[in-house]
N, CA, C and O atoms as a GROMACS GRO file, in nm:
protein
  300
    1UNK      N    1  10.460   9.612  10.918
    1UNK     CA    2  10.508   9.641  10.791
    1UNK      C    3  10.570   9.774  10.733
    1UNK      O    4  10.614   9.790  10.619
    2UNK      N    5  10.566   9.858  10.826
    2UNK     CA    6  10.636   9.967  10.866
    2UNK      C    7  10.778   9.998  10.880
    2UNK      O    8  10.830  10.097  10.829
    3UNK      N    9  10.832   9.920  10.943
    3UNK     CA   10  10.960   9.834  10.936
    3UNK      C   11  11.030   9.830  10.858
    3UNK      O   12  11.151   9.850  10.857
    4UNK      N   13  10.941   9.795  10.763
    4UNK     CA   14  11.034   9.764  10.625
    4UNK      C   15  11.029   9.809  10.519
    4UNK      O   16  11.111   9.774  10.434
    5UNK      N   17  10.897   9.928  10.483
    5UNK     CA   18  10.918   9.998  10.391
    5UNK      C   19  10.948  10.159  10.414
    5UNK      O   20  10.858  10.229  10.460
    6UNK      N   21  11.039  10.199  10.390
    6UNK     CA   22  11.130  10.345  10.447
    6UNK      C   23  11.047  10.412  10.340
    6UNK      O   24  10.994  10.369  10.237
    7UNK      N   25  11.053  10.558  10.409
    7UNK     CA   26  10.976  10.679  10.356
    7UNK      C   27  11.061  10.674  10.209
    7UNK      O   28  10.991  10.735  10.128
    8UNK      N   29  11.136  10.645  10.170
    8UNK     CA   30  11.229  10.679  10.011
    8UNK      C   31  11.162  10.581   9.946
    8UNK      O   32  11.176  10.605   9.826
    9UNK      N   33  11.073  10.451   9.967
    9UNK     CA   34  10.982  10.394   9.877
    9UNK      C   35  10.872  10.461   9.904
    9UNK      O   36  10.837  10.535   9.812
   10UNK      N   37  10.793  10.462  10.013
   10UNK     CA   38  10.668  10.547  10.044
   10UNK      C   39  10.632  10.680   9.931
   10UNK      O   40  10.525  10.706   9.877
   11UNK      N   41  10.765  10.752   9.920
   11UNK     CA   42  10.782  10.911   9.804
   11UNK      C   43  10.769  10.828   9.684
   11UNK      O   44  10.682  10.854   9.601
   12UNK      N   45  10.875  10.701   9.667
   12UNK     CA   46  10.882  10.694   9.493
   12UNK      C   47  10.687  10.603   9.480
   12UNK      O   48  10.606  10.572   9.392
   13UNK      N   49  10.692  10.601   9.545
   13UNK     CA   50  10.524  10.489   9.528
   13UNK      C   51  10.429  10.609   9.505
   13UNK      O   52  10.348  10.591   9.414
   14UNK      N   53  10.423  10.717   9.563
   14UNK     CA   54  10.332  10.814   9.557
   14UNK      C   55  10.341  10.902   9.458
   14UNK      O   56  10.247  10.951   9.395
   15UNK      N   57  10.491  10.930   9.439
   15UNK     CA   58  10.531  10.992   9.347
   15UNK      C   59  10.481  10.922   9.159
   15UNK      O   60  10.455  10.986   9.057
   16UNK      N   61  10.486  10.761   9.184
   16UNK     CA   62  10.473  10.686   9.073
   16UNK      C   63  10.324  10.741   9.091
   16UNK      O   64  10.309  10.835   9.014
   17UNK      N   65  10.198  10.713   9.173
   17UNK     CA   66  10.103  10.704   9.137
   17UNK      C   67  10.030  10.838   9.110
   17UNK      O   68   9.914  10.845   9.070
   18UNK      N   69  10.094  10.924   9.132
   18UNK     CA   70  10.053  11.071   9.075
   18UNK      C   71  10.049  11.086   8.931
   18UNK      O   72   9.955  11.112   8.856
   19UNK      N   73  10.180  11.063   8.904
   19UNK     CA   74  10.188  11.062   8.761
   19UNK      C   75  10.113  10.966   8.703
   19UNK      O   76  10.054  10.992   8.598
   20UNK      N   77  10.106  10.852   8.756
   20UNK     CA   78   9.983  10.739   8.710
   20UNK      C   79   9.869  10.802   8.648
   20UNK      O   80   9.822  10.796   8.535
   21UNK      N   81   9.831  10.881   8.782
   21UNK     CA   82   9.694  10.911   8.771
   21UNK      C   83   9.692  11.040   8.654
   21UNK      O   84   9.599  11.064   8.577
   22UNK      N   85   9.802  11.102   8.663
   22UNK     CA   86   9.785  11.217   8.537
   22UNK      C   87   9.825  11.184   8.415
   22UNK      O   88   9.800  11.251   8.315
   23UNK      N   89   9.878  11.098   8.415
   23UNK     CA   90   9.903  11.022   8.266
   23UNK      C   91   9.767  10.943   8.184
   23UNK      O   92   9.731  10.923   8.068
   24UNK      N   93   9.714  10.907   8.343
   24UNK     CA   94   9.552  10.857   8.252
   24UNK      C   95   9.434  10.944   8.220
   24UNK      O   96   9.332  10.913   8.157
   25UNK      N   97   9.477  11.090   8.291
   25UNK     CA   98   9.383  11.206   8.273
   25UNK      C   99   9.437  11.293   8.127
   25UNK      O  100   9.349  11.335   8.052
   26UNK      N  101   9.565  11.314   8.098
   26UNK     CA  102   9.612  11.364   8.031
   26UNK      C  103   9.627  11.264   7.869
   26UNK      O  104   9.643  11.322   7.762
   27UNK      N  105   9.617  11.117   7.880
   27UNK     CA  106   9.647  11.057   7.785
   27UNK      C  107   9.502  10.997   7.754
   27UNK      O  108   9.467  11.024   7.639
   28UNK      N  109   9.421  10.933   7.814
   28UNK     CA  110   9.304  10.875   7.814
   28UNK      C  111   9.377  10.699   7.808
   28UNK      O  112   9.493  10.662   7.825
   29UNK      N  113   9.268  10.630   7.779
   29UNK     CA  114   9.288  10.469   7.746
   29UNK      C  115   9.375  10.489   7.646
   29UNK      O  116   9.308  10.549   7.562
   30UNK      N  117   9.534  10.469   7.584
   30UNK     CA  118   9.611  10.476   7.494
   30UNK      C  119   9.695  10.369   7.515
   30UNK      O  120   9.684  10.287   7.606
   31UNK      N  121   9.803  10.372   7.406
   31UNK     CA  122   9.862  10.294   7.422
   31UNK      C  123  10.034  10.362   7.544
   31UNK      O  124  10.134  10.300   7.579
   32UNK      N  125  10.008  10.451   7.562
   32UNK     CA  126  10.072  10.522   7.606
   32UNK      C  127  10.057  10.499   7.780
   32UNK      O  128  10.151  10.493   7.860
   33UNK      N  129   9.907  10.488   7.811
   33UNK     CA  130   9.851  10.434   7.954
   33UNK      C  131   9.947  10.317   7.986
   33UNK      O  132  10.020  10.309   8.085
   34UNK      N  133   9.930  10.208   7.863
   34UNK     CA  134   9.971  10.117   7.880
   34UNK      C  135  10.154  10.117   7.912
   34UNK      O  136  10.179   9.998   7.934
   35UNK      N  137  10.236  10.168   7.919
   35UNK     CA  138  10.366  10.229   7.925
   35UNK      C  139  10.360  10.269   8.064
   35UNK      O  140  10.437  10.202   8.133
   36UNK      N  141  10.286  10.366   8.135
   36UNK     CA  142  10.283  10.422   8.230
   36UNK      C  143  10.229  10.307   8.342
   36UNK      O  144  10.257  10.306   8.462
   37UNK      N  145  10.156  10.224   8.279
   37UNK     CA  146  10.129  10.115   8.396
   37UNK      C  147  10.222  10.015   8.398
   37UNK      O  148  10.211   9.928   8.485
   38UNK      N  149  10.306  10.012   8.324
   38UNK     CA  150  10.400   9.921   8.360
   38UNK      C  151  10.512   9.993   8.420
   38UNK      O  152  10.599   9.917   8.461
   39UNK      N  153  10.535  10.123   8.438
   39UNK     CA  154  10.626  10.189   8.496
   39UNK      C  155  10.580  10.168   8.603
   39UNK      O  156  10.654  10.107   8.680
   40UNK      N  157  10.467  10.202   8.644
   40UNK     CA  158  10.384  10.171   8.777
   40UNK      C  159  10.400  10.084   8.866
   40UNK      O  160  10.428  10.098   8.985
   41UNK      N  161  10.370   9.940   8.774
   41UNK     CA  162  10.399   9.801   8.794
   41UNK      C  163  10.573   9.796   8.876
   41UNK      O  164  10.612   9.768   8.990
   42UNK      N  165  10.631   9.833   8.769
   42UNK     CA  166  10.783   9.772   8.796
   42UNK      C  167  10.834   9.841   8.949
   42UNK      O  168  10.875   9.766   9.038
   43UNK      N  169  10.824  10.004   8.969
   43UNK     CA  170  10.822  10.039   9.094
   43UNK      C  171  10.782   9.962   9.177
   43UNK      O  172  10.870   9.934   9.259
   44UNK      N  173  10.681   9.910   9.196
   44UNK     CA  174  10.568   9.822   9.287
   44UNK      C  175  10.668   9.715   9.307
   44UNK      O  176  10.708   9.685   9.420
   45UNK      N  177  10.710   9.654   9.196
   45UNK     CA  178  10.737   9.505   9.181
   45UNK      C  179  10.887   9.483   9.243
   45UNK      O  180  10.938   9.377   9.281
   46UNK      N  181  10.975   9.691   9.241
   46UNK     CA  182  11.087   9.651   9.301
   46UNK      C  183  11.118   9.712   9.452
   46UNK      O  184  11.216   9.703   9.526
   47UNK      N  185  11.013   9.768   9.464
   47UNK     CA  186  10.989   9.805   9.649
   47UNK      C  187  10.932   9.638   9.699
   47UNK      O  188  11.010   9.596   9.785
   48UNK      N  189  10.863   9.576   9.680
   48UNK     CA  190  10.807   9.467   9.684
   48UNK      C  191  10.925   9.379   9.700
   48UNK      O  192  10.918   9.321   9.808
   49UNK      N  193  11.056   9.339   9.616
   49UNK     CA  194  11.149   9.298   9.637
   49UNK      C  195  11.266   9.362   9.739
   49UNK      O  196  11.367   9.304   9.780
   50UNK      N  197  11.237   9.455   9.758
   50UNK     CA  198  11.308   9.553   9.878
   50UNK      C  199  11.253   9.521   9.994
   50UNK      O  200  11.322   9.501  10.094
   51UNK      N  201  11.148   9.514   9.995
   51UNK     CA  202  11.068   9.428  10.119
   51UNK      C  203  11.095   9.291  10.158
   51UNK      O  204  11.100   9.261  10.278
   52UNK      N  205  11.112   9.213  10.074
   52UNK     CA  206  11.135   9.072  10.045
   52UNK      C  207  11.263   9.065  10.126
   52UNK      O  208  11.276   9.012  10.237
   53UNK      N  209  11.363   9.131  10.048
   53UNK     CA  210  11.484   9.106  10.122
   53UNK      C  211  11.507   9.170  10.293
   53UNK      O  212  11.590   9.112  10.362
   54UNK      N  213  11.462   9.240  10.330
   54UNK     CA  214  11.456   9.299  10.467
   54UNK      C  215  11.404   9.190  10.545
   54UNK      O  216  11.466   9.145  10.641
   55UNK      N  217  11.270   9.137  10.500
   55UNK     CA  218  11.270   8.954  10.596
   55UNK      C  219  11.374   8.893  10.581
   55UNK      O  220  11.444   8.865  10.678
   56UNK      N  221  11.411   8.855  10.436
   56UNK     CA  222  11.511   8.754  10.452
   56UNK      C  223  11.653   8.760  10.517
   56UNK      O  224  11.722   8.659  10.531
   57UNK      N  225  11.689   8.872  10.552
   57UNK     CA  226  11.798   8.939  10.615
   57UNK      C  227  11.756   8.947  10.769
   57UNK      O  228  11.848   8.957  10.850
   58UNK      N  229  11.634   8.943  10.812
   58UNK     CA  230  11.598   8.908  10.963
   58UNK      C  231  11.589   8.809  10.999
   58UNK      O  232  11.611   8.794  11.119
   59UNK      N  233  11.555   8.696  10.924
   59UNK     CA  234  11.570   8.572  10.917
   59UNK      C  235  11.693   8.510  10.973
   59UNK      O  236  11.710   8.442  11.074
   60UNK      N  237  11.814   8.569  10.839
   60UNK     CA  238  11.924   8.510  10.870
   60UNK      C  239  11.980   8.558  10.946
   60UNK      O  240  12.082   8.497  10.980
   61UNK      N  241  11.952   8.681  11.014
   61UNK     CA  242  11.994   8.743  11.124
   61UNK      C  243  11.972   8.656  11.264
   61UNK      O  244  12.050   8.637  11.357
   62UNK      N  245  11.840   8.613  11.246
   62UNK     CA  246  11.779   8.559  11.392
   62UNK      C  247  11.849   8.426  11.376
   62UNK      O  248  11.888   8.372  11.480
   63UNK      N  249  11.873   8.356  11.248
   63UNK     CA  250  11.951   8.213  11.247
   63UNK      C  251  12.100   8.250  11.305
   63UNK      O  252  12.128   8.184  11.405
   64UNK      N  253  12.180   8.324  11.272
   64UNK     CA  254  12.298   8.348  11.357
   64UNK      C  255  12.269   8.348  11.462
   64UNK      O  256  12.297   8.259  11.542
   65UNK      N  257  12.192   8.471  11.490
   65UNK     CA  258  12.266   8.506  11.682
   65UNK      C  259  12.135   8.310  11.739
   65UNK      O  260  12.171   8.253  11.842
   66UNK      N  261  12.052   8.270  11.688
   66UNK     CA  262  12.070   8.115  11.736
   66UNK      C  263  12.130   8.067  11.728
   66UNK      O  264  12.118   7.981  11.816
   67UNK      N  265  12.222   8.048  11.666
   67UNK     CA  266  12.354   7.942  11.603
   67UNK      C  267  12.478   7.986  11.745
   67UNK      O  268  12.544   7.911  11.816
   68UNK      N  269  12.468   8.118  11.743
   68UNK     CA  270  12.592   8.188  11.806
   68UNK      C  271  12.525   8.135  11.965
   68UNK      O  272  12.605   8.093  12.048
   69UNK      N  273  12.400   8.139  11.992
   69UNK     CA  274  12.358   8.126  12.122
   69UNK      C  275  12.376   7.974  12.158
   69UNK      O  276  12.406   7.950  12.274
   70UNK      N  277  12.362   7.870  12.072
   70UNK     CA  278  12.405   7.739  12.108
   70UNK      C  279  12.538   7.708  12.090
   70UNK      O  280  12.592   7.616  12.152
   71UNK      N  281  12.595   7.778  12.012
   71UNK     CA  282  12.809   7.780  12.024
   71UNK      C  283  12.819   7.817  12.170
   71UNK      O  284  12.903   7.754  12.236
   72UNK      N  285  12.727   7.933  12.248
   72UNK     CA  286  12.841   7.990  12.373
   72UNK      C  287  12.780   7.886  12.478
   72UNK      O  288  12.820   7.887  12.595
   73UNK      N  289  12.681   7.795  12.432
   73UNK     CA  290  12.623   7.724  12.542
   73UNK      C  291  12.660   7.594  12.572
   73UNK      O  292  12.621   7.534  12.673
   74UNK      N  293  12.764   7.530  12.454
   74UNK     CA  294  12.837   7.436  12.433
   74UNK      C  295  12.956   7.425  12.523
   74UNK      O  296  13.001   7.348  12.608
   75UNK      N  297  12.999   7.581  12.444
   75UNK     CA  298  13.129   7.599  12.505
   75UNK      C  299  13.158   7.618  12.678
   75UNK      O  300  13.272   7.633  12.721
   0.00000   0.00000   0.00000
């Protein structure tokens, strides 16, 4: 998994989580905490989508390599 999650994603997750924990202790369990939780979930969702795009890209690249090898064998 490390090869799909870059250092920028790890930094974003860390900063967002730290800010979420700070908001938890300063705001308590109020409406603002729900807003902070939403922001945390959005950040995680974006990073999950980036991971999924990376996996999809590698799958397509592998398919193209296989297709190229097949075409080269037939020539």
